[in-house]
VOGU-3710 file (C-alpha; in Angstrom, 3 decimals, decimal comma):
1> mdadihslie> -126,645/63,938/-207,062  -127,466/60,483/-208,519  -129,033/62,168/-211,514  -125,813/64,121/-212,196  -123,702/60,930/-211,893  -126,117/59,048/-214,110  -125,888/61,811/-216,730  -122,069/61,846/-216,572  -121,841/58,022/-216,914  -124,116/58,197/-219,923
11> klskasgidl> -121,940/60,792/-221,645  -118,768/58,825/-220,913  -120,331/55,642/-222,219  -121,300/57,364/-225,462  -117,834/58,883/-225,808  -115,964/55,634/-225,152  -118,438/53,267/-226,767  -118,510/51,070/-223,599  -121,463/50,582/-221,259  -120,190/51,911/-217,886
21> fpylaqvkeg> -123,457/51,489/-215,879  -122,611/47,952/-214,569  -119,467/49,329/-213,037  -121,414/52,159/-211,436  -123,637/49,593/-209,728  -120,565/47,742/-208,350  -119,247/51,028/-206,911  -122,523/51,626/-205,161  -122,398/48,167/-203,613  -118,909/48,983/-202,170
31> esihqpaalr> -117,076/46,387/-204,173  -113,565/46,974/-205,597  -113,354/48,236/-209,158  -112,221/45,677/-211,687  -112,173/46,479/-215,352  -114,303/43,967/-217,190  -112,634/41,877/-219,801  -114,662/43,541/-222,510  -113,242/46,972/-221,513  -109,635/46,014/-220,963
41> pptlttdeit> -107,674/45,825/-224,309  -105,822/42,550/-224,664  -102,029/42,642/-224,377  -100,247/41,751/-227,641  -97,335/39,365/-227,708  -94,150/39,913/-229,736  -95,238/37,357/-232,291  -98,610/39,015/-232,605  -96,992/42,408/-233,177  -94,669/40,879/-235,758
51> lllgksvmqd> -97,616/39,278/-237,437  -99,514/42,569/-237,505  -96,558/44,482/-238,928  -95,371/41,833/-241,296  -91,986/40,121/-241,375  -90,868/42,189/-244,391  -91,035/45,337/-242,313  -89,133/43,858/-239,377  -86,465/42,349/-241,617  -85,978/45,437/-243,852
61> trlavlvint> -82,330/46,437/-243,298  -83,056/49,977/-244,449  -85,474/50,547/-241,590  -84,904/50,626/-237,843  -88,233/49,626/-236,179  -89,455/50,179/-232,623  -92,816/49,307/-231,122  -93,694/50,966/-227,808  -96,712/51,247/-225,550  -98,144/54,187/-223,686
71> emnvllanet> -95,690/53,679/-220,792  -92,831/54,166/-223,291  -91,792/50,538/-222,856  -90,153/48,968/-225,882  -92,168/45,942/-226,935  -90,234/45,146/-230,077  -86,972/46,349/-231,711  -85,681/44,896/-234,968  -82,098/43,949/-235,789  -81,376/47,185/-237,686
81> ycqwwqttpe> -82,309/49,306/-234,677  -80,139/47,170/-232,390  -77,175/47,524/-234,743  -77,511/51,311/-234,838  -77,676/51,552/-231,058  -75,142/48,755/-230,559  -77,424/46,642/-228,347  -79,299/43,333/-228,487  -83,014/42,598/-228,980  -83,186/41,068/-225,495
91> vanqanlqhl> -81,866/44,279/-223,896  -83,845/46,635/-226,081  -87,150/44,762/-225,670  -86,971/45,088/-221,879  -86,022/48,784/-221,829  -88,015/51,890/-221,264  -87,581/54,413/-224,057  -86,730/57,222/-221,630  -83,939/55,119/-220,096  -82,823/53,879/-223,495
101> wssasrewwh> -82,358/57,443/-224,805  -81,173/58,955/-221,515  -77,662/59,560/-222,869  -78,805/60,574/-226,351  -78,606/64,096/-227,775  -81,379/66,621/-227,466  -82,756/65,707/-230,878  -83,875/62,337/-229,426  -85,438/63,999/-226,406  -87,366/66,224/-228,773
111> lltlikhafi> -88,574/63,087/-230,551  -89,611/61,619/-227,196  -91,780/64,671/-226,569  -93,448/64,220/-229,963  -94,183/60,561/-229,119  -95,864/61,455/-225,824  -97,908/64,085/-227,615  -98,938/61,488/-230,210  -100,316/59,153/-227,524  -102,242/62,018/-225,963
121> kqkafedvlh> -103,688/63,229/-229,255  -103,913/59,693/-230,662  -102,394/61,019/-233,875  -99,353/59,708/-235,726  -96,627/62,079/-237,011  -93,553/62,275/-239,258  -90,280/64,070/-238,571  -86,692/64,376/-239,777  -84,066/63,744/-237,106  -80,493/65,055/-237,432
131> whnnaqetvl> -78,494/62,645/-235,312  -74,945/63,756/-234,439  -73,104/60,560/-233,543  -69,316/60,481/-233,132  -68,876/63,833/-234,922  -70,877/62,543/-237,872  -74,305/63,697/-238,874  -76,891/61,082/-239,712  -80,214/62,236/-241,084  -83,139/59,948/-240,202
141> dvktkfidnn> -86,620/60,030/-241,687  -88,899/59,230/-238,710  -92,414/57,925/-239,320  -94,959/56,721/-236,749  -98,041/54,500/-236,997  -100,498/53,266/-234,395  -101,039/49,493/-234,424  -104,710/48,652/-234,773  -105,825/46,152/-232,134  -109,333/45,239/-233,177
151> gqqhqylmlt> -110,506/48,823/-233,111  -109,467/49,336/-229,501  -107,840/52,575/-228,220  -104,350/53,064/-229,590  -101,865/51,774/-227,042  -99,119/50,620/-229,393  -97,020/52,945/-231,610  -94,627/51,794/-234,276  -91,638/54,054/-235,078  -89,620/53,501/-238,253
161> feditkrfqr> -86,247/55,193/-238,796  -84,821/55,376/-242,333  -81,276/56,675/-242,976  -81,725/59,389/-245,614  -78,325/61,036/-245,063  -77,118/60,543/-248,626  -80,417/61,662/-250,092  -80,475/64,705/-247,794  -76,911/65,626/-248,712  -77,717/65,188/-252,390
171> ertldrlsfv> -80,802/67,363/-252,117  -78,891/69,967/-250,119  -76,145/69,994/-252,748  -78,749/70,369/-255,461  -80,377/73,240/-253,571  -77,036/74,963/-253,235  -76,214/74,393/-256,869  -79,627/75,703/-257,830  -79,046/78,825/-255,748  -75,613/79,353/-257,272
181> vkhindfviv> -76,834/78,789/-260,822  -79,703/81,176/-260,241  -77,616/83,994/-258,821  -74,212/83,790/-260,546  -73,280/86,457/-263,075  -72,563/83,794/-265,698  -75,602/82,722/-267,661  -76,397/79,023/-268,005  -78,205/77,252/-270,840  -79,437/73,642/-270,779
191> tnehgqiewv> -80,360/71,965/-274,077  -81,838/68,626/-274,968  -79,940/65,933/-276,800  -80,668/67,716/-280,087  -79,082/70,937/-278,849  -82,396/72,816/-278,508  -82,627/75,260/-275,598  -84,805/73,991/-272,713  -83,807/76,116/-269,698  -81,837/79,262/-268,851
201> ndsfnkvtgy> -81,012/80,930/-265,528  -81,901/84,484/-264,466  -78,556/85,925/-265,586  -79,349/84,932/-269,163  -82,048/87,595/-269,358  -79,821/90,202/-267,700  -76,992/89,671/-270,194  -78,857/88,965/-273,457  -82,222/90,657/-272,885  -84,084/87,518/-274,066
211> elreiegvpl> -86,751/85,637/-272,100  -86,799/81,825/-272,117  -90,136/81,782/-273,991  -88,495/83,720/-276,854  -85,683/81,240/-277,461  -87,058/77,972/-276,070  -86,584/75,218/-278,653  -84,077/77,282/-280,646  -80,837/75,384/-281,384  -78,002/76,722/-279,239
221> tkflqqkdln> -75,644/77,055/-282,197  -78,221/79,087/-284,105  -78,669/81,410/-281,142  -74,899/81,833/-280,829  -74,397/82,500/-284,542  -76,787/85,480/-284,724  -76,694/87,386/-288,002  -73,868/85,388/-289,550  -71,453/86,112/-286,699  -68,850/83,555/-285,626
231> kevikrieak> -69,299/81,112/-288,525  -65,922/79,460/-288,026  -66,388/79,251/-284,258  -69,823/77,653/-284,675  -68,337/75,004/-286,948  -65,772/74,110/-284,302  -68,478/73,969/-281,615  -70,681/71,657/-283,697  -67,754/69,357/-284,464  -66,826/68,995/-280,781
241> iekneiveee> -70,444/68,457/-279,674  -70,801/65,709/-282,244  -67,755/63,998/-280,723  -69,055/64,577/-277,145  -65,957/66,653/-276,417  -65,809/69,595/-274,002  -66,230/72,885/-275,865  -64,319/76,004/-274,811  -64,637/79,010/-277,110  -64,891/82,798/-277,036
251> lqnrrkdglp> -67,108/84,649/-279,463  -69,021/87,864/-279,920  -72,831/87,958/-279,772  -75,503/90,611/-279,858  -78,097/91,368/-277,224  -81,761/91,628/-278,062  -81,325/95,407/-278,379  -78,479/94,943/-280,864  -75,589/95,839/-278,556  -72,574/93,542/-278,924
261> ywnkltirvm> -71,117/91,576/-276,035  -68,297/89,068/-275,679  -69,118/85,586/-274,484  -66,698/82,938/-273,212  -68,515/79,607/-273,141  -67,971/76,035/-271,973  -70,263/73,234/-273,209  -70,207/69,710/-271,803  -72,426/66,657/-272,014  -74,526/65,687/-269,005
271> ydtaahqkky> -77,005/62,836/-268,452  -80,423/63,265/-266,868  -80,647/60,056/-264,851  -84,327/60,588/-264,066  -85,346/61,017/-267,690  -82,542/58,810/-269,031  -81,679/61,477/-271,589  -78,492/63,124/-272,780  -78,409/66,886/-272,374  -75,895/69,669/-272,840
281> lsihtnttey> -74,872/72,168/-270,161  -73,576/75,475/-271,533  -71,991/78,004/-269,157  -71,357/81,472/-270,555  -69,184/84,233/-269,045  -69,780/87,806/-270,179  -66,244/89,035/-270,989  -67,219/92,361/-272,564  -65,578/94,472/-269,861  -62,570/92,184/-269,830
291> kahekylsql> -62,229/92,584/-273,595  -62,464/96,375/-273,259  -59,789/96,332/-270,562  -57,744/93,918/-272,645  -57,962/96,265/-275,635  -57,034/99,249/-273,476  -54,114/97,369/-271,926  -52,996/96,223/-275,360  -52,987/99,830/-276,597  -51,225/100,926/-273,428
301> inelqhqqfa> -48,583/98,220/-273,782  -48,142/99,160/-277,436  -47,636/102,824/-276,481  -45,230/101,859/-273,714  -43,269/99,708/-276,149  -43,014/102,627/-278,573  -41,999/104,929/-275,717  -39,448/102,409/-274,523  -38,107/102,091/-278,056  -37,833/105,885/-278,338
311> idqaalitit> -36,149/106,132/-274,924  -33,789/103,283/-275,763  -32,741/105,124/-278,906  -31,939/108,320/-277,034  -31,194/107,331/-273,447  -28,766/105,028/-271,670  -30,948/102,866/-269,418  -29,991/100,569/-266,556  -32,088/99,026/-263,790  -30,712/97,832/-260,461
321> drngyithan> -32,124/95,922/-257,516  -32,499/97,477/-254,058  -28,779/96,818/-253,385  -27,564/98,556/-256,548  -26,730/95,459/-258,604  -27,496/95,857/-262,322  -30,382/93,687/-263,538  -30,874/95,298/-266,965  -28,833/97,435/-269,358  -30,114/98,596/-272,727
331> eafcrvskye> -28,197/98,607/-275,989  -27,403/102,327/-275,831  -25,706/101,985/-272,435  -23,682/99,028/-273,698  -22,683/100,994/-276,804  -21,417/103,991/-274,848  -19,834/102,077/-271,966  -18,253/99,526/-274,364  -19,418/96,665/-272,087  -21,562/93,724/-273,167
341> ehellgqkhs> -24,803/93,245/-271,265  -23,665/89,959/-269,688  -20,587/91,764/-268,365  -22,790/94,345/-266,629  -25,457/92,099/-265,115  -24,812/91,458/-261,443  -22,252/94,293/-261,268  -22,566/97,702/-259,635  -22,161/101,029/-261,423  -18,742/101,380/-259,805
351> lvnsgyhprs> -17,628/99,368/-262,831  -17,745/102,609/-264,871  -16,517/104,902/-262,087  -13,853/107,259/-263,475  -12,611/108,504/-260,113  -13,566/112,046/-261,096  -16,119/112,477/-258,300  -15,340/112,145/-254,561  -16,892/109,383/-252,456  -19,165/111,914/-250,783
361> ffkdmwgtvr> -20,781/112,639/-254,166  -22,064/109,070/-254,545  -22,861/108,794/-250,834  -25,193/111,787/-251,111  -26,690/110,406/-254,341  -27,572/107,009/-252,829  -28,732/108,646/-249,617  -31,280/110,636/-251,607  -32,716/107,808/-253,730  -32,894/105,362/-250,808
371> kgmlwrgeih> -35,304/107,790/-249,171  -37,575/107,354/-252,203  -36,681/110,734/-253,723  -35,669/111,541/-257,300  -32,033/112,418/-257,952  -30,572/114,201/-260,961  -27,017/115,224/-261,748  -24,081/114,939/-264,119  -21,568/112,105/-263,764  -18,171/111,593/-265,360
381> nrakdgtfyw> -17,742/107,901/-266,307  -15,061/105,689/-267,802  -15,776/103,211/-270,605  -14,316/99,722/-270,852  -11,612/100,917/-273,286  -10,479/103,638/-270,861  -12,117/106,570/-272,619  -14,170/109,015/-270,578  -17,679/110,267/-271,143  -20,197/112,512/-269,390
391> vdvtivpfly> -23,854/111,615/-268,720  -26,821/113,560/-267,410  -28,406/111,086/-264,964  -31,896/110,849/-263,488  -32,427/108,099/-260,903  -36,027/107,028/-260,254  -36,671/104,836/-257,174  -39,472/102,275/-257,488  -41,658/102,020/-254,374  -44,306/99,536/-253,334
401> kdeghdpyky> -47,647/101,307/-252,963  -48,592/102,060/-249,340  -45,430/100,407/-248,016  -43,303/103,356/-246,960  -40,258/104,748/-248,730  -38,071/101,664/-249,081  -37,388/101,262/-252,853  -37,229/97,773/-254,289  -35,363/98,793/-257,458  -33,912/101,851/-259,231
411> lfirfditer> -34,213/103,094/-262,807  -31,202/105,026/-264,165  -31,964/107,245/-267,190  -28,846/108,777/-268,728  -28,190/111,054/-271,665  -24,736/111,251/-273,185  -23,623/114,879/-272,790  -19,950/114,352/-273,665  -20,147/116,589/-276,744  -21,931/119,282/-274,770
421> knaekqliva> -19,328/119,126/-272,035  -16,546/119,369/-274,594  -18,328/122,294/-276,254  -18,728/123,999/-272,870  -15,058/123,495/-272,201  -14,211/124,977/-275,580  -16,590/127,883/-274,934  -14,917/128,562/-271,610  -11,542/128,580/-273,323  -12,884/130,796/-276,106
431> kdkaeeanrl> -14,515/133,102/-273,552  -11,256/133,398/-271,644  -9,427/134,146/-274,869  -12,043/136,711/-275,905  -11,918/138,397/-272,528  -8,168/138,427/-272,699  -8,309/139,885/-276,222  -10,800/142,500/-275,041  -8,508/143,415/-272,160  -5,587/143,679/-274,538
441> ksnflanmsh> -7,683/145,830/-276,880  -8,782/148,075/-274,047  -5,257/148,329/-272,745  -3,992/149,041/-276,229  -6,544/151,760/-276,838  -5,996/153,280/-273,417  -2,246/153,286/-273,925  -2,547/154,638/-277,439  -4,966/157,394/-276,495  -2,121/159,686/-275,544
451> eirtplngil> -0,093/158,809/-278,637  -3,064/159,463/-280,934  -4,714/162,454/-279,310  -1,524/164,404/-278,570  -0,441/164,754/-282,259  -4,060/165,358/-283,239  -4,424/168,135/-280,700  -1,223/169,625/-282,122  -2,656/169,545/-285,635  -5,894/171,158/-284,459
461> gvvqliemes> -3,892/173,838/-282,646  -1,876/174,696/-285,808  -5,155/174,889/-287,751  -6,486/177,388/-285,243  -3,296/179,537/-285,622  -3,668/179,523/-289,402  -7,315/180,583/-289,100  -6,342/183,372/-286,712  -3,333/184,812/-288,621  -3,814/184,024/-292,303
471> dnetmlhyah> -5,682/186,260/-294,677  -5,449/183,888/-297,596  -8,930/182,604/-298,288  -7,664/179,411/-299,870  -5,499/178,685/-296,822  -8,422/179,479/-294,519  -10,678/177,086/-296,470  -8,122/174,290/-296,245  -7,548/174,994/-292,569  -11,311/174,819/-291,948
481> ligqsgqrll> -11,574/171,427/-293,713  -8,602/170,110/-291,732  -10,205/171,334/-288,500  -13,514/169,641/-289,270  -11,869/166,352/-290,168  -9,611/166,487/-287,134  -12,542/167,174/-284,813  -14,469/164,234/-286,286  -11,438/162,023/-285,815  -11,026/163,230/-282,241
491> ntingildls> -14,711/162,553/-281,474  -14,410/159,044/-282,943  -11,314/158,309/-280,900  -13,000/159,597/-277,737  -16,046/157,415/-278,469  -13,954/154,292/-279,001  -12,022/154,977/-275,825  -15,227/155,571/-273,818  -16,783/152,352/-275,140  -13,625/150,355/-274,448
501> rieanraevs> -13,383/151,767/-270,955  -16,986/150,730/-270,198  -16,585/147,233/-271,691  -13,391/146,730/-269,707  -15,276/147,679/-266,506  -12,974/150,644/-265,994  -15,759/153,206/-265,999  -16,863/154,262/-262,534  -20,043/156,031/-261,446  -19,633/159,070/-259,208
511> weqiniielv> -22,992/159,576/-257,524  -23,771/163,169/-256,638  -26,779/165,064/-255,410  -27,565/167,657/-258,076  -30,276/170,028/-259,233  -31,463/168,258/-262,388  -33,172/171,361/-263,802  -29,983/173,446/-263,617  -27,902/170,695/-265,298  -30,384/170,185/-268,129
521> salvqslevl> -30,950/173,911/-268,680  -27,210/174,578/-269,048  -26,883/171,721/-271,524  -29,831/172,876/-273,631  -28,508/176,432/-273,653  -25,209/175,228/-275,067  -27,023/173,454/-277,911  -29,404/176,280/-278,831  -26,860/177,790/-281,235  -26,740/174,504/-283,180
531> ansrniylnm> -30,542/174,285/-283,248  -30,895/177,897/-284,414  -28,414/177,276/-287,208  -30,784/174,556/-288,538  -33,870/176,767/-288,045  -35,549/174,322/-285,586  -36,776/174,794/-282,036  -35,252/173,254/-278,887  -37,691/173,228/-275,959  -37,686/171,934/-272,386
541> efnlaqkqvl> -40,630/170,610/-270,331  -40,488/169,791/-266,610  -42,995/167,891/-264,482  -40,927/167,229/-261,371  -42,115/166,986/-257,778  -38,517/167,319/-256,604  -35,499/168,896/-258,253  -32,764/167,092/-256,332  -31,655/163,721/-257,700  -28,788/161,344/-257,012
551> idpylleqvl> -26,885/160,705/-260,234  -23,507/161,011/-261,974  -23,767/164,461/-263,631  -20,866/163,882/-266,049  -22,287/160,597/-267,392  -25,825/162,000/-267,561  -24,587/165,018/-269,490  -22,749/162,718/-271,896  -25,939/160,712/-272,537  -28,143/163,780/-273,017
561> nnllgnaikf> -25,587/165,541/-275,184  -25,512/162,481/-277,452  -29,305/162,118/-277,658  -29,960/165,859/-278,170  -27,125/166,165/-280,681  -28,525/163,264/-282,736  -32,053/164,694/-282,538  -30,908/168,107/-283,803  -28,735/166,520/-286,495  -31,545/164,347/-287,913
571> terggvtlrl> -34,314/167,002/-287,700  -34,783/169,341/-290,678  -38,252/170,739/-289,859  -40,026/171,249/-286,587  -37,775/170,789/-283,595  -36,672/168,880/-280,501  -38,295/168,680/-277,054  -36,577/167,551/-273,853  -39,171/166,384/-271,297  -38,506/165,388/-267,645
581> ndennclmie> -40,897/163,873/-265,073  -40,598/161,748/-261,944  -43,715/159,584/-261,942  -43,827/156,242/-260,081  -40,679/157,098/-258,126  -38,610/157,050/-261,322  -36,758/159,789/-263,191  -37,903/159,698/-266,812  -36,158/161,735/-269,510  -37,621/161,877/-273,035
591> vidtgigiee> -35,935/163,352/-276,135  -38,603/163,852/-278,797  -37,917/165,074/-282,313  -39,836/165,592/-285,545  -36,972/164,348/-287,701  -36,548/161,684/-290,337  -37,383/158,761/-288,009  -36,097/155,191/-288,092  -37,326/152,143/-289,997  -39,029/149,608/-287,687
601> hflkeifepf> -36,755/146,705/-288,658  -33,674/148,756/-287,675  -34,892/149,614/-284,160  -33,465/146,338/-282,756  -29,981/147,242/-284,007  -29,963/150,955/-283,223  -27,939/150,566/-279,989  -25,243/148,299/-281,445  -21,749/149,830/-282,003  -20,980/151,164/-285,491
611> kqestgierr> -24,567/150,522/-286,660  -26,189/153,231/-288,792  -29,413/153,047/-290,771  -27,832/154,741/-293,830  -24,448/153,367/-294,838  -22,056/153,668/-297,732  -21,313/156,630/-299,931  -24,988/157,575/-300,197  -25,499/158,333/-296,524  -26,551/161,917/-295,809
621> fqgsglglai> -25,407/162,287/-292,188  -21,936/161,921/-290,762  -21,073/159,967/-287,620  -19,277/156,836/-286,348  -22,334/154,968/-285,017  -20,933/154,860/-281,479  -23,050/157,525/-279,778  -26,170/155,480/-279,028  -24,129/152,412/-278,087  -22,166/154,486/-275,554
631> akkivelmgg> -25,360/156,098/-274,257  -26,975/152,697/-273,660  -23,869/151,380/-271,869  -23,747/154,465/-269,616  -27,469/154,280/-268,776  -27,194/150,584/-267,885  -24,053/151,322/-265,873  -26,119/153,691/-263,720  -28,890/151,059/-263,316  -31,273/152,580/-265,843
641> dikvrskknl> -32,837/151,616/-269,137  -33,182/153,276/-272,532  -35,921/152,674/-275,105  -36,843/154,061/-278,496  -40,083/154,585/-280,441  -39,953/155,826/-284,000  -41,780/155,960/-287,311  -40,177/156,777/-290,589  -40,582/160,447/-291,592  -42,566/161,230/-288,414
651> gscftvifpe> -39,865/161,459/-285,797  -38,434/159,542/-282,857  -38,681/159,439/-279,066  -35,787/158,172/-276,904  -36,768/157,485/-273,291  -34,264/157,116/-270,461  -35,536/155,757/-267,120  -33,577/155,838/-263,846  -35,533/153,990/-261,125  -35,638/155,337/-257,581
661> qklnpeaesq> -32,999/158,030/-258,152  -35,132/160,835/-256,719  -33,961/162,108/-253,335  -36,413/162,756/-250,514  -35,626/165,171/-247,646  -34,434/162,331/-245,400  -32,033/161,156/-248,079  -30,739/164,714/-248,542  -29,991/165,013/-244,836  -27,970/161,799/-244,987
//
């Protein structure tokens, strides 16, 4: 046991540098333990501490100084510390640090922990303390130092507090500025006092493609000029730099790869206080996209101005606010309305109200546009001089995007249609007169039919008596000529009367259920004599699923008689074919001949009254030119259509189509 204690005392003596064996002997003798004077470090007085630290340190107003021992008792506090803590040296020098900082913020308690750790480890430290006092932040640079007491164990620690708030704020501002300069889209160039490039930020490389090493030392103005660009701008920049004036210019440069870009720059003088040198700070904004948008907007505005000019020349334009008060009127509106623009501004459109339209008309109009919908109509207005005019109006409501349907203003686009309205009025009058004249004509012809046909029938009857009773060949020849001429005249009169009756809407359709084959066969049989006399054939072809049709037999016979008669008359070789079929639920009738045909340019006029391809004294075939016109009118009256195909000297084909006229068994039973 004694050997173990002896070994432990030896190790402790070596570690502490103090011979502990005498004290071990006193313990064995049962005496109380008293630390020998050689082991116990002497206690330093305030003057001794001041002497060790130096008066310059204690009197430095920039530093708050505390000296404490291992028990955290304050041995010395200078005036600066007392001022910061609003206490006196007498109070501070008697206080324990834990009691002194008992009401302080947690930053001080953290510092207290560091101090205790320093005594344990016997190692000084440095720290930065952010002291929040009365809503203000004070940044303190804390440094510690053990006071050497003749090489004895460190029992005294000096703490110095330096207020570095301004320096910290300055450094923080510089850090923030550095971050901003590094990451902004604008590129930044710093030059020396001679204008030679010294530093650029990261955006410089992104915009220009150049690295700093490639342009370091190059004069800024030379870099900006690039291949003789911007000579005049460079001269202005150099002149302002020479006068130490702020430079603000916009110029075009080229990237390293040759692509152009627009650059808006600001150059100002700055002074490097550390190096005591004048430098230049150049901030550049890449405005290439802005310039492209500016060019596009300029073109767009130019187009809009041209469009507005064109509209102003043709249209009467006014703009109103949301309440209908006029805020703009163009020259055309003023010219037509006879009002000056200043007379219209602030007024409503009721100023030109003619009283022609009822109140409900304008109520409906405003009700529509206030819902955000377009309105268009014709309005009868009154000018300042009392004259009236018509306008075709389109009202366009202007809406705020994504804010509902409440317009904030209205655009009125008008076109003067007074002449058109007057022309329409005249056309209506002319139409009424024409219809009246047509009715008078039809009435005249209908009334005269008896007066004309009765004497003519008498003449034809006398001619027939002469032909029956006379043996005189000369008389018979004359009677035959008179009969032919009279018959032609009678046919012409009948045609005119039929056409007039149809045009006057006096013709009526009598629908009957008939056997179409029987009707057509009887008609063809009656015309065979005429065909035989011209040595041509007259054939019929049927492709009918059903014989019964619903049609007016008299009108159909009149149409077919006309078409077959013309075909026989204009065919000298070959013949005529009448073909019927009922495909696609339609009755189709075709009259095909091998006659002289019709010129293509005349096909559009073939159905007009009194139109014949051959006219004048040289025409070979007689006729009034009414047959096809009457046939077309009759076909259309029965809801059908008639068409023609023809080639000169090859023949013609007239096609008549009656849709859905075929009767089925159910229809027959009805």
